[in-house]
Steps between C-alpha positions, in 0.01 A plus 500: 500500500234762552156617389397476136193547284426222251313602183346245261356658187301368204436730204308414186557705184126525440368410840539553869789614716513311830736543792555302818715672763607384845758589759748233609772475763812315389704367789647185649167317527331328205136586426216429262226738396190452285360801317149537365482524123305727267359491145830409328697330779319211669716496816858534624693276737826648629751275672826633648774293662729208435395285205408146596719240327 
Protein backbone atom coordinates (compact mmCIF):
# COMPACT_ATOMS: atom_id res chain seq x y z
CA UNK A 1 0.00 0.00 0.00
CA UNK A 2 1.26 3.46 -0.83
CA UNK A 3 2.56 5.68 -3.61
CA UNK A 4 4.86 4.28 -6.29
CA UNK A 5 6.43 5.32 -9.57
CA UNK A 6 6.14 2.83 -12.42
CA UNK A 7 8.92 2.93 -15.05
CA UNK A 8 8.66 1.12 -18.39
CA UNK A 9 11.84 1.31 -20.44
CA UNK A 10 12.81 0.21 -23.95
CA UNK A 11 16.45 0.42 -25.01
CA UNK A 12 17.87 -0.55 -28.38
CA UNK A 13 21.58 -1.34 -28.68
CA UNK A 14 21.86 0.80 -31.81
CA UNK A 15 18.73 2.86 -31.53
CA UNK A 16 16.55 4.86 -29.22
CA UNK A 17 16.11 4.88 -25.47
CA UNK A 18 12.46 5.40 -24.49
CA UNK A 19 10.93 5.73 -21.04
CA UNK A 20 7.35 5.88 -19.82
CA UNK A 21 6.91 6.95 -16.20
CA UNK A 22 3.77 7.40 -14.12
CA UNK A 23 2.80 7.69 -10.50
CA UNK A 24 0.37 5.16 -9.05
CA UNK A 25 -1.41 4.71 -5.73
CA UNK A 26 -1.67 1.12 -4.55
CA UNK A 27 -4.46 0.58 -2.05
CA UNK A 28 -7.61 -1.41 -1.39
CA UNK A 29 -9.38 -0.30 -4.57
CA UNK A 30 -8.69 -1.81 -7.99
CA UNK A 31 -7.88 0.54 -10.87
CA UNK A 32 -6.96 0.63 -14.53
CA UNK A 33 -4.78 3.18 -16.27
CA UNK A 34 -3.89 3.68 -19.94
CA UNK A 35 -0.60 5.37 -20.76
CA UNK A 36 0.31 7.04 -24.03
CA UNK A 37 3.10 5.32 -25.91
CA UNK A 38 6.17 6.65 -27.71
CA UNK A 39 8.47 5.61 -30.58
CA UNK A 40 9.32 2.15 -29.18
CA UNK A 41 6.33 1.39 -26.92
CA UNK A 42 2.94 1.67 -28.64
CA UNK A 43 0.89 1.97 -25.42
CA UNK A 44 0.57 0.61 -21.88
CA UNK A 45 -2.50 -0.66 -20.07
CA UNK A 46 -2.08 -1.11 -16.31
CA UNK A 47 -4.66 -3.09 -14.38
CA UNK A 48 -4.47 -3.54 -10.59
CA UNK A 49 -6.83 -5.60 -8.45
CA UNK A 50 -8.24 -9.08 -8.10
CA UNK A 51 -7.79 -11.24 -11.18
CA UNK A 52 -11.05 -12.27 -12.81
CA UNK A 53 -11.49 -16.05 -12.94
